[in-house]
C-alpha positions as CSV (number, residue, x, y, z in Angstrom):
1,M,0.0,0.0,0.0
2,K,2.8,2.4,0.9
3,D,4.6,1.8,-2.5
4,K,1.4,2.5,-4.5
5,S,0.8,5.7,-2.5
6,N,4.4,6.8,-3.2
7,K,3.9,6.2,-6.9
8,K,0.7,8.2,-7.1
9,E,2.3,11.1,-5.3
10,S,5.4,11.0,-7.5
11,G,3.2,10.8,-10.7
12,K,1.1,13.7,-9.6
13,F,4.2,15.8,-9.0
14,R,5.7,14.8,-12.3
15,D,2.6,15.8,-14.3
16,Q,2.2,19.1,-12.5
17,L,5.9,20.0,-13.1
18,Q,5.7,19.0,-16.8
19,R,2.6,21.2,-17.4
20,S,4.2,24.1,-15.5
21,V,7.4,23.9,-17.6
22,L,5.4,23.8,-20.9
23,R,3.3,26.8,-20.0
24,R,6.4,28.9,-19.1
25,I,8.2,27.9,-22.3
26,I,5.3,29.0,-24.4
27,I,5.1,32.3,-22.7
28,L,8.9,32.7,-23.1
29,L,8.5,32.3,-26.9
30,A,6.0,35.1,-27.0
31,V,7.8,37.7,-24.9
32,G,11.4,36.4,-24.8
33,G,13.0,39.1,-26.9
34,V,11.5,42.0,-24.9
35,M,12.1,40.3,-21.6
36,F,15.7,39.5,-22.5
37,I,16.5,43.2,-23.1
38,L,14.6,44.5,-20.1
39,G,15.8,41.6,-18.0
40,Q,19.5,42.3,-18.9
41,L,19.2,45.9,-17.9
42,L,17.2,45.2,-14.7
43,I,19.4,42.3,-13.6
44,T,22.6,44.3,-14.3
45,Y,21.4,47.1,-12.0
46,T,19.7,44.9,-9.4
47,V,22.4,42.3,-9.1
48,N,25.4,44.6,-9.2
49,E,23.7,47.2,-6.9
50,G,22.5,44.5,-4.5
51,N,25.9,42.8,-4.4
52,A,27.7,46.0,-4.0
53,R,25.4,47.2,-1.1
54,S,25.6,43.8,0.6
55,N,29.4,43.8,0.3
56,L,29.3,47.4,1.6
57,D,27.3,46.4,4.7
58,K,29.7,43.5,5.4
59,L,32.8,45.7,5.1
60,E,31.2,48.3,7.4
61,S,30.3,45.6,9.9
62,V,33.8,44.1,9.9
63,F,35.4,47.6,10.1
64,L,33.3,48.8,13.0
65,N,33.8,45.5,14.9
66,L,37.6,45.7,14.6
67,Y,37.7,49.5,15.2
68,N,35.6,49.2,18.4
69,R,37.5,46.1,19.6
70,N,40.8,47.9,19.4
71,H,39.4,51.0,21.0
72,D,38.0,49.0,23.9
73,F,41.4,47.3,24.5
74,L,43.3,50.5,24.5
75,E,40.8,52.3,26.7
76,K,41.1,49.6,29.4
77,E,42.5,51.4,32.5
78,E,44.5,48.3,33.5
79,V,46.2,48.3,30.1
80,S,47.3,51.9,30.5
81,L,48.4,51.5,34.1
82,H,50.6,48.5,33.2
83,G,52.0,50.3,30.2
84,I,52.9,53.3,32.5
85,D,54.5,50.9,35.1
86,I,56.6,49.4,32.3
87,I,57.8,52.8,31.1
88,E,58.6,53.9,34.7
89,G,60.5,50.6,35.3
90,N,58.1,49.4,38.0
91,E,57.4,46.1,36.3
92,D,58.4,43.9,33.5
93,T,56.4,43.2,30.3
94,T,55.0,39.8,31.4
95,W,51.5,40.9,32.2
96,L,51.2,43.0,29.0
97,E,52.5,40.2,26.8
98,Q,50.1,37.6,28.2
99,T,47.1,40.1,28.0
100,F,48.0,41.0,24.4
101,Y,48.4,37.3,23.5
102,R,45.0,36.5,24.8
103,Y,43.5,39.5,23.1
104,N,45.0,38.4,19.8
105,S,43.9,34.8,20.1
106,E,40.3,35.8,20.7
107,G,40.1,38.1,17.7
108,S,39.5,37.4,14.0
109,V,42.3,39.7,12.7
110,E,45.7,39.9,14.3
111,N,47.3,43.0,15.8
112,E,50.8,43.9,16.6
113,M,51.8,46.3,19.5
114,I,54.5,48.8,20.3
115,L,55.0,50.4,23.7
116,S,57.3,53.4,23.6
117,D,58.2,56.2,26.0
118,A,57.9,59.9,25.4
119,S,61.4,60.0,23.9
120,G,60.5,57.3,21.3
121,E,62.5,54.5,22.9
122,I,60.6,51.2,22.5
123,R,59.9,49.5,25.8
124,Y,57.9,46.5,24.4
125,S,57.1,45.2,20.9
126,S,55.3,42.2,19.6
127,F,57.0,42.4,16.3
128,S,59.8,40.0,15.5
129,D,63.3,41.4,15.1
130,K,63.0,41.0,11.4
131,E,59.7,42.8,11.2
132,L,60.8,45.7,13.5
133,T,62.6,47.6,10.7
134,S,64.0,51.0,11.1
135,Y,61.4,52.3,8.8
136,L,58.6,51.0,11.0
137,V,60.3,52.4,14.2
138,N,60.8,55.8,12.6
139,Y,57.2,55.9,11.2
140,N,55.8,55.0,14.6
141,D,58.0,57.6,16.3
142,A,56.8,60.2,13.8
143,I,53.1,59.4,14.4
144,C,53.7,59.6,18.2
145,F,55.5,62.9,17.8
146,K,52.4,64.2,15.8
147,V,50.2,63.1,18.7
148,K,52.4,64.8,21.2
149,K,52.6,68.0,19.1
150,S,48.8,68.2,18.6
151,G,48.1,67.5,22.3
152,E,45.9,64.5,21.5
153,K,44.6,62.7,24.6
154,D,42.2,60.4,22.8
155,I,43.1,57.6,20.5
156,Y,44.8,58.7,17.3
157,H,44.5,56.9,14.0
158,A,47.0,56.6,11.1
159,V,47.9,54.4,8.2
160,Y,51.2,52.6,8.0
161,F,52.3,51.4,4.6
162,D,55.5,49.7,3.6
163,T,56.0,49.1,-0.2
164,G,55.1,45.6,-1.2
165,N,52.8,44.9,1.7
166,Y,49.2,45.7,2.6
167,S,48.8,48.7,4.8
168,D,48.2,48.5,8.6
169,Y,45.7,50.6,10.5
170,M,47.3,52.3,13.5
171,F,45.6,53.1,16.8
172,V,47.8,55.3,19.1
173,K,46.9,55.8,22.8
174,P,49.0,58.5,24.6
175,L,49.8,57.5,28.2
176,Y,49.5,60.2,30.8
177,H,50.2,60.2,34.5
178,D,49.4,63.3,36.6
179,E,49.0,65.3,33.3
180,E,52.5,64.3,32.2
181,L,52.9,62.5,28.9
182,L,55.0,59.3,29.6
183,G,54.6,57.4,26.4
184,Y,52.5,55.8,23.7
185,L,50.7,52.5,23.2
186,T,50.3,51.7,19.5
187,L,48.2,48.9,17.9
188,F,48.8,47.9,14.3
189,L,45.8,46.2,12.8
190,S,47.4,43.8,10.3
191,G,46.5,44.5,6.7
192,D,47.8,41.2,5.6
193,D,45.7,39.3,8.2
194,W,42.7,41.5,7.5
195,N,42.9,40.7,3.8
196,F,43.3,37.0,4.5
197,Y,40.3,37.1,6.9
198,L,38.1,38.6,4.1
199,S,39.6,36.5,1.3
200,N,36.5,34.3,1.0
201,K,34.3,37.3,0.0
202,N,33.0,37.3,-3.5
203,F,33.5,41.0,-4.1
204,D,36.3,43.6,-3.7
205,G,36.4,46.5,-1.4
206,V,38.6,49.4,-0.2
207,I,38.5,51.4,3.0
208,T,40.2,54.8,3.0
209,E,40.7,57.6,5.6
210,K,39.9,61.3,4.8
211,R,43.2,61.8,2.8
212,N,42.4,58.8,0.6
213,N,45.1,56.7,2.2
214,V,44.1,53.1,2.0
215,I,43.4,51.4,5.4
216,Y,42.2,48.1,3.7
217,C,42.0,46.9,0.1
218,S,41.1,43.4,-1.2
219,K,43.5,43.6,-4.2
220,G,46.7,45.5,-4.4
221,K,46.0,46.6,-8.0
222,L,43.1,48.7,-6.9
223,T,45.5,51.2,-5.3
224,N,48.3,53.4,-6.7
225,P,51.9,52.9,-5.7
226,V,51.7,55.3,-2.8
227,N,48.7,53.5,-1.2
228,K,46.1,55.9,-2.4
229,F,42.6,55.1,-3.8
230,Y,40.5,57.6,-5.8
231,P,36.8,56.5,-6.3
232,A,34.9,56.9,-9.5
233,S,32.5,59.8,-9.8
234,G,29.6,57.5,-10.8
235,R,28.6,53.9,-10.5
236,L,31.2,52.6,-13.1
237,G,34.9,52.9,-12.4
238,Y,38.0,51.6,-14.1
239,Y,40.9,50.3,-12.1
240,N,44.0,48.9,-13.8
241,E,41.8,48.4,-17.0
242,D,39.2,46.4,-15.1
243,R,35.6,47.8,-14.9
244,Y,33.8,47.8,-11.6
245,W,30.4,48.7,-10.3
246,T,31.1,50.9,-7.3
247,I,29.3,52.5,-4.4
248,S,30.7,54.3,-1.4
249,K,29.7,55.2,2.1
250,N,31.3,57.8,4.4
251,L,31.4,57.1,8.1
252,A,31.8,60.6,9.4
253,D,32.2,59.7,13.0
254,Y,35.3,57.6,12.1
255,D,36.8,59.7,9.3
256,V,36.7,56.8,6.9
257,T,35.0,56.0,3.6
258,I,34.1,52.4,2.6
259,H,34.1,51.6,-1.1
260,S,32.4,48.4,-2.4
261,L,33.4,47.2,-5.9
262,V,31.8,44.5,-8.0
263,Y,33.7,43.3,-11.1
264,Y,31.5,44.2,-14.1
265,P,33.1,43.4,-17.5
266,K,31.6,44.7,-20.8
267,N,28.9,42.5,-22.1
268,T,29.9,42.0,-25.7
269,G,27.6,39.0,-26.1
270,F,24.4,41.0,-25.6
271,F,23.4,41.3,-29.3
272,I,24.8,37.8,-30.1
273,G,22.5,36.5,-27.4
274,L,19.5,38.1,-29.0
275,L,20.3,36.5,-32.3
276,I,20.8,33.1,-30.8
277,I,17.5,33.4,-28.9
278,A,15.7,34.3,-32.1
279,V,17.1,31.3,-34.0
280,M,16.7,28.8,-31.1
281,S,13.1,29.9,-30.5
282,L,12.1,28.0,-33.6
283,F,13.2,24.8,-32.1
284,W,12.3,25.3,-28.4
285,Y,8.7,24.4,-28.7
286,K,9.4,21.0,-30.4
287,I,11.9,20.0,-27.7
288,A,10.0,21.6,-24.8
289,N,7.9,18.5,-24.1
290,W,10.9,16.3,-24.0
291,M,12.8,18.7,-21.7
292,A,9.8,19.1,-19.4
293,A,9.4,15.3,-19.1
294,A,13.1,14.8,-18.4
295,M,13.2,17.5,-15.8
296,A,10.0,16.2,-14.2
297,D,11.3,12.6,-14.1
298,N,14.6,13.7,-12.7
299,N,13.2,15.9,-9.9
300,A,10.5,13.4,-9.1
301,D,13.1,10.7,-8.5
302,R,15.1,13.0,-6.3
303,I,12.0,14.0,-4.3
304,G,11.1,10.4,-3.9
305,K,14.5,9.6,-2.6
306,L,14.4,12.5,-0.2
307,V,11.0,11.5,1.2
308,K,12.2,7.9,1.7
309,E,15.3,9.1,3.7
310,I,13.1,11.4,5.8
311,R,10.7,8.5,6.6
312,I,13.7,6.4,7.8
313,I,14.5,9.2,10.2
314,R,10.9,9.6,11.4
315,K,10.0,6.0,11.8
316,K,13.2,3.9,12.2
317,D,16.4,5.6,13.2
318,H,16.3,9.2,14.4
319,R,20.1,9.4,14.2
320,H,20.1,8.4,10.5
321,R,21.2,11.2,8.1
322,I,20.1,11.8,4.6
323,E,22.5,10.8,1.8
324,M,21.5,12.0,-1.7
325,G,24.7,12.0,-3.8
326,T,23.0,14.1,-6.5
327,E,25.4,17.1,-6.4
328,D,22.5,19.6,-6.9
329,E,20.0,21.6,-4.9
330,F,18.4,18.5,-3.5
331,E,21.7,17.6,-1.9
332,E,21.9,21.1,-0.4
333,V,18.3,20.6,1.0
334,A,19.5,17.3,2.5
335,Y,22.5,19.0,3.9
336,Q,20.3,21.7,5.5
337,I,18.0,19.1,7.0
338,N,21.0,17.1,8.4
339,Y,22.4,20.4,9.8
340,M,19.0,21.1,11.5
341,L,18.8,17.6,12.9
342,D,22.4,17.8,14.2
343,N,21.5,21.1,15.9
344,I,18.4,19.6,17.4
345,Q,20.4,16.6,18.7
346,A,23.1,18.8,20.1
347,L,20.4,21.0,21.9
348,N,18.8,17.8,23.2
349,D,22.1,16.5,24.5
350,K,22.8,19.8,26.1
351,N,19.4,19.9,27.8
352,T,19.8,16.3,28.9
353,E,23.2,17.1,30.5
354,L,21.7,20.1,32.2
355,L,18.8,17.9,33.5
356,Q,21.3,15.3,34.7
357,L,23.2,18.0,36.5
358,N,20.1,19.5,38.1
359,N,19.0,16.0,39.2
360,A,22.4,15.5,40.7
361,M,22.1,18.8,42.5
362,E,18.8,17.6,44.1
363,M,20.8,14.7,45.5
364,G,23.3,17.1,47.0
365,Q,26.2,16.5,44.5
366,L,26.4,19.8,42.7
367,T,25.1,22.5,45.0
368,A,27.3,24.0,47.6
369,Q,27.0,21.4,50.2
370,I,27.8,21.8,53.9
371,N,30.9,19.7,54.4
372,P,30.6,17.0,57.1
373,H,33.9,18.1,58.6
374,F,32.6,21.7,58.8
375,L,29.5,20.4,60.6
376,Y,31.5,18.2,63.0
377,N,33.9,21.1,63.8
378,T,31.0,23.5,64.4
379,L,29.2,21.1,66.7
380,E,32.5,20.6,68.6
381,I,32.8,24.4,69.0
382,I,29.2,24.6,70.2
383,R,29.9,21.8,72.8
384,N,32.9,23.7,74.1
385,L,31.0,27.0,74.2
386,V,28.1,25.6,76.2
387,S,30.1,25.7,79.4
388,M,32.1,28.8,78.6
389,D,29.8,31.2,76.7
390,A,26.2,29.8,76.5
391,R,24.9,32.9,74.7
392,R,27.5,32.5,71.9
393,A,26.8,28.8,71.7
394,D,23.1,29.6,71.3
395,E,23.9,32.1,68.5
396,L,25.9,29.5,66.7
397,I,23.2,26.9,67.0
398,V,20.7,29.3,65.4
399,L,23.2,30.2,62.6
400,L,23.9,26.5,61.9
401,T,20.2,25.6,61.9
402,Q,19.3,28.3,59.5
403,L,22.2,27.4,57.2
404,L,21.4,23.7,57.2
405,R,17.7,24.3,56.5
406,Y,18.6,26.5,53.6
407,S,21.2,24.0,52.2
408,I,18.9,21.0,52.2
409,N,15.9,22.8,50.7
410,H,16.1,21.4,47.1
411,Q,12.8,22.9,46.0
412,V,14.6,26.2,45.4
413,M,17.8,26.0,43.3
414,D,18.3,29.6,42.0
415,V,17.9,32.5,44.3
416,L,18.5,36.3,44.4
417,F,22.1,37.0,45.1
418,A,21.2,39.3,48.0
419,D,19.2,36.5,49.7
420,D,22.0,34.0,49.2
421,M,24.6,36.3,50.7
422,Q,22.7,36.3,54.0
423,Y,23.5,32.6,54.4
424,I,27.1,33.0,53.0
425,Q,27.5,35.6,55.8
426,M,26.2,33.0,58.3
427,Y,28.8,30.5,57.0
428,L,31.6,33.1,57.3
429,D,30.5,34.0,60.9
430,I,30.7,30.3,61.9
431,Q,34.2,30.0,60.3
432,K,35.3,33.2,62.1
433,C,34.1,31.7,65.4
434,R,36.0,28.5,64.6
435,F,39.4,30.0,63.6
436,G,39.3,33.3,65.5
437,D,42.0,35.8,64.6
438,R,43.6,33.3,62.3
439,F,40.8,33.9,59.8
440,A,39.9,37.3,58.3
441,Y,37.9,38.4,55.3
442,T,36.7,41.5,53.5
443,M,33.6,41.8,51.3
444,E,32.9,44.3,48.6
445,I,29.7,43.8,46.7
446,E,28.1,46.3,44.3
447,E,24.5,47.0,45.0
448,A,23.5,46.1,41.4
449,C,24.7,42.5,42.0
450,E,22.0,41.9,44.6
451,R,19.2,41.7,42.0
452,C,20.9,39.0,40.0
453,M,19.8,35.3,40.1
454,V,22.5,32.7,41.1
455,P,22.6,29.0,42.0
456,K,22.0,28.6,45.8
457,L,25.1,28.9,48.0
458,L,27.2,29.6,45.0
459,L,30.2,31.0,46.8
460,Q,30.2,28.6,49.8
461,P,32.4,25.8,48.1
462,L,34.8,28.4,46.7
463,I,35.3,29.9,50.2
464,E,35.6,26.5,51.7
465,N,38.3,25.5,49.2
466,S,40.3,28.7,49.9
467,I,40.1,28.0,53.6
468,K,41.0,24.3,53.3
469,Y,44.0,24.7,51.0
470,S,45.4,27.9,52.6
471,F,45.5,26.5,56.1
472,K,47.5,23.5,54.9
473,K,50.5,25.8,54.3
474,Q,50.1,28.6,56.8
475,M,48.6,29.6,60.2
476,N,46.6,32.7,59.1
477,I,44.6,33.4,56.0
478,H,42.7,36.4,54.6
479,L,39.9,36.2,52.0
480,D,38.8,39.0,49.7
481,I,35.2,38.5,48.4
482,K,34.1,40.9,45.6
483,G,31.0,41.3,43.3
484,W,30.5,43.7,40.4
485,M,28.6,44.0,37.1
486,E,30.0,44.0,33.6
487,G,27.1,45.0,31.5
488,K,24.6,42.1,32.0
489,R,27.2,39.9,33.4
490,L,27.5,39.2,37.2
491,M,31.2,38.9,38.2
492,L,32.2,37.4,41.5
493,S,35.6,36.6,42.9
494,V,37.1,34.9,46.0
495,T,40.8,35.7,46.5
496,D,43.0,34.1,49.2
497,D,46.5,34.7,50.3
498,G,47.5,31.0,50.4
499,P,50.3,29.3,48.6
500,G,48.6,29.3,45.2
501,M,49.9,27.0,42.4
502,D,52.4,27.2,39.5
503,H,51.4,28.8,36.2
504,K,51.5,25.6,34.2
505,S,49.1,23.8,36.5
506,L,46.9,26.9,36.6
507,E,46.6,27.1,32.8
508,E,45.9,23.3,32.6
509,L,43.2,23.7,35.2
510,N,41.5,26.5,33.4
511,V,41.5,24.6,30.1
512,R,40.0,21.5,31.8
513,L,37.3,23.5,33.5
514,T,35.9,24.3,30.1
515,K,35.5,20.7,29.0
516,A,32.4,18.7,29.3
517,N,34.1,15.7,30.9
518,N,35.6,16.2,34.3
519,D,39.3,15.2,34.5
520,T,40.4,18.0,36.7
521,G,40.3,16.2,40.0
522,S,38.4,19.2,41.3
523,Y,34.8,18.1,41.1
524,G,33.3,21.0,42.9
525,L,34.9,23.7,40.6
526,H,34.2,21.7,37.4
527,N,30.6,20.9,38.3
528,I,29.8,24.5,39.2
529,S,31.5,25.8,36.1
530,R,29.7,23.3,33.9
531,R,26.4,24.0,35.4
532,L,26.8,27.8,34.9
533,Y,27.8,27.1,31.2
534,L,24.8,25.0,30.5
535,Q,22.2,27.1,32.4
536,Y,23.4,30.6,31.8
537,G,25.2,30.3,28.4
538,E,28.7,30.1,26.9
539,E,29.8,33.3,28.5
540,S,29.3,31.9,32.0
541,G,31.6,29.8,34.0
542,I,34.6,29.8,36.3
543,K,38.3,30.8,35.8
544,V,41.2,30.7,38.2
545,R,44.1,33.0,38.2
546,M,47.0,34.0,40.4
547,G,46.4,36.7,43.0
548,K,48.1,40.0,42.6
549,E,50.6,39.2,45.3
550,K,50.1,35.6,46.2
551,G,47.4,33.0,46.5
552,L,44.6,32.3,44.0
553,E,41.6,34.2,42.7
554,V,38.6,32.2,41.6
555,I,36.4,34.3,39.3
556,V,32.8,33.4,38.6
557,S,30.9,34.9,35.6
558,I,27.2,34.6,35.2
559,M,25.3,36.1,32.2
560,Q,22.0,37.5,33.3
561,S,19.1,37.2,30.8
562,E,16.8,39.4,32.7
563,W,17.8,41.8,35.5
564,E,16.6,45.1,36.9
565,V,18.6,48.3,36.2
């Protein structure tokens, strides 16, 4: 029965497709000539204009993203402060090198950096010795001198061009301390890397500053030998004997102009095409029926195969993927369906993992649990206080009771940060009573953080870890607990002054904290980080870094989907 139904559906589709093709061929014979002329003119304008504008929008988007990203990096206060410290000889370049390396690795286009003092002496450079030519050094020095002479305090922009290479876009940040100019921090947006990044684009483009110096170009032949580009006055322009359809857009706020170019050779075959259509029209009608039937049969077979593959997925094996092997649009449809199914499967796997994590939390495996040793030690303190300070013992019993009741209440898993901190404070008070003057802490939480949603007792296991490992190596410890907002992201940190760990182990730990499978040996940190990633998104999780002086700093980041301003 299923086979007969399939044959009827395929036959119906074949007949409809054949009739549709025949009708359109007949209409084409009647109006083909006129439509060919009008179509050529319309298509030429529509396609070229559409492609040019689409390319223009993409170039603008890429430029603004790179521009703003470099500005954001240079405007970071910590970058300026470390640069000043290096110039004044207060620190080496380690922090700046690592920060710049991470910045480059996270971007789509590579930058180079030069840090120089007010006299022009280079204090740090990411260029290799071979790349750091005297011409580059002198050019950078000249631009910095121009910034100094003009009294610029904002970021200054320039174009660096060395013959034979693509030009680099320069971002120069003067470094001031107490109104005194100490030096300059320069970013070079790599023209070679920028060109490689956009090499998969179908069309050409040029970006120039207000003096027509080229910031970016897709092909070297579009510019003159001195790195200038002069746009055409109309839509058509000739560059190195090639004809292009061009449009431009001025970004006044950035002092740049973006030019989009679509290759548009002369169409010498236009009249030849008209003649061929006139001759071939005499034969089209006779072969139309044969063509329509062939097309219908071909497409019907492909649709039948596609339907059969979909039924396998729907009824037999949901992990089966469509295989067409037709090398046409039907294979592209199959690819898109497979892509959609893979995304659905990945989403399902992600939701399953999150559900498993939440179920594990309900059994007390993921949430910040009250460690049995903590409970035993607290009860021992209470026992000792009963005879010495009954009032204090009573206070500790109340605190411990409230903390335990809150911890084992699995009906509520996510709470307001302000509410959660009340119980964290109880936990800290108990620890303070336990360790006395050997344990100290400071807490600095921005008011905006209190309205954020967080997993219950989020900070408790982090504080417990810091206390546990710090006391193994020393008699006294101090914790610094902070909370602040970065846009819609809640940032929390717990910093101790313990022994810390070596840089290699720290880097390996951070890498493993991002993996789905736990091989860190630190189940608490990994589970919390994984749960934050799954529930709050890819920008949420845990990172560990060295404290400013010693110890470790555990940083928690939670992206908030909805929060009050």
